C-alpha positions as CSV (number, residue, x, y, z in Angstrom):
1,X,-9.5,14.6,5.0
2,X,-8.7,17.2,2.4
3,X,-5.9,18.0,0.0
4,X,-4.1,21.3,0.0
5,X,-0.9,23.1,-1.0
6,X,1.4,24.8,1.5
7,X,1.4,28.5,0.8
8,X,3.7,29.5,3.6
9,X,4.3,29.5,7.4
10,X,2.5,31.4,10.1
11,X,4.4,33.0,13.0
12,X,2.8,34.0,16.3
13,X,4.6,35.4,19.3
14,X,2.0,34.3,21.8
15,X,0.6,30.7,21.6
16,X,-1.3,28.3,23.7
17,X,1.3,26.1,25.5
18,X,0.1,22.9,23.7
19,X,0.8,24.5,20.3
20,X,4.0,26.3,21.1
21,X,6.4,23.7,19.7
22,X,4.7,22.9,16.4
23,X,5.1,24.6,12.9
24,X,2.1,26.4,11.8
25,X,1.4,26.3,8.0
26,X,-0.9,28.3,5.7
27,X,-2.6,25.8,3.4
28,X,-4.6,26.5,0.3
29,X,-7.3,23.9,-0.3
30,X,-7.3,22.2,-3.7
31,X,-10.3,21.1,-5.8
32,X,-10.3,17.5,-7.1
33,X,-8.7,18.8,-10.4
34,X,-5.8,20.2,-8.4
35,X,-6.8,23.9,-8.8
36,X,-6.8,26.2,-5.7
37,X,-10.4,26.7,-4.4
38,X,-9.6,30.1,-2.8
39,X,-10.3,28.7,0.7
40,X,-7.4,28.3,3.1
41,X,-6.7,27.1,6.6
42,X,-3.9,27.3,9.2
43,X,-2.8,23.8,10.1
44,X,-0.1,22.4,12.4
45,X,2.6,20.2,10.8
46,X,2.2,16.9,12.6
47,X,5.9,16.0,12.2
48,X,5.8,15.4,8.4
49,X,8.1,18.3,7.5
50,X,6.0,19.8,4.7
51,X,7.6,22.7,2.8
52,X,6.1,25.5,0.8
53,X,4.6,24.4,-2.5
54,X,4.1,20.8,-1.5
55,X,0.8,19.1,-1.8
56,X,-0.4,17.7,1.5
57,X,-3.1,15.6,3.1
58,X,-4.9,17.6,5.8
59,X,-7.0,16.2,8.7
60,X,-9.7,18.8,9.4
61,X,-11.4,17.3,12.4
62,X,-10.7,18.2,16.0
63,X,-10.8,14.9,17.8
64,X,-8.6,13.2,15.2
65,X,-6.2,16.2,15.2
66,X,-5.8,16.0,18.9
67,X,-5.2,12.3,18.7
68,X,-2.4,12.9,16.1
69,X,-0.8,15.4,18.5
70,X,-1.2,13.2,21.5
71,X,-2.9,15.9,23.6
72,X,-6.6,15.4,24.2
73,X,-6.9,19.0,25.6
74,X,-5.0,20.8,22.7
75,X,-7.0,23.6,21.1
76,X,-6.5,22.4,17.5
77,X,-8.7,21.3,14.7
78,X,-6.5,21.0,11.6
79,X,-3.2,19.2,11.1
80,X,-1.0,18.2,8.1
81,X,-0.7,14.4,8.3
82,X,1.1,13.6,5.0
83,X,2.8,14.7,1.9
84,X,1.1,13.7,-1.4
85,X,3.5,12.2,-3.9
86,X,1.0,11.6,-6.7
87,X,-2.7,11.6,-7.5
88,X,-4.4,8.9,-9.7
89,X,-7.5,10.3,-11.4
90,X,-10.4,8.2,-12.6
91,X,-9.0,7.8,-16.1
92,X,-6.0,6.0,-14.6
93,X,-3.3,8.5,-15.3
94,X,-0.9,9.2,-12.5
95,X,0.0,12.9,-11.9
96,X,2.9,14.0,-9.7
97,X,1.3,16.2,-7.0
98,X,4.4,17.9,-5.6
99,X,7.3,19.2,-7.6
100,X,10.4,17.1,-7.2
101,X,12.9,18.6,-4.7
102,X,16.1,17.4,-3.1
103,X,14.9,15.6,0.0
104,X,15.7,17.3,3.2
105,X,16.8,15.3,6.1
106,X,13.9,14.2,8.4
107,X,14.1,15.0,12.1
108,X,13.0,12.2,14.3
109,X,11.0,13.3,17.2
110,X,8.2,12.1,19.4
111,X,4.8,13.8,18.9
112,X,4.3,16.5,21.4
113,X,8.0,17.0,22.0
114,X,10.2,19.7,20.5
115,X,13.1,18.4,18.4
116,X,16.5,19.6,19.7
């Protein structure tokens, strides 16, 4: 697992059918101190509803990512599996990881199914 910050969304007109109904996000990896590393990845939003600027938890391992999506044949390696609220460093201080926003309504859906 890694921590990253959502930089934006990725749009593709032609996709593998297993990935067609998922949001694709551009994620900047973060160093342990919270600074961007300069590395990035395209990850699928696994139903968490992450928005631009939010700090997220990323699963970067193919078998686990396919398990999260519920499709053992999906051509996917990286998924966003959570939104990070705060990070506690070794010194014990708690740092807010994502700027406070008005919460947007969550859409309930089954993994692998498109919300209507």
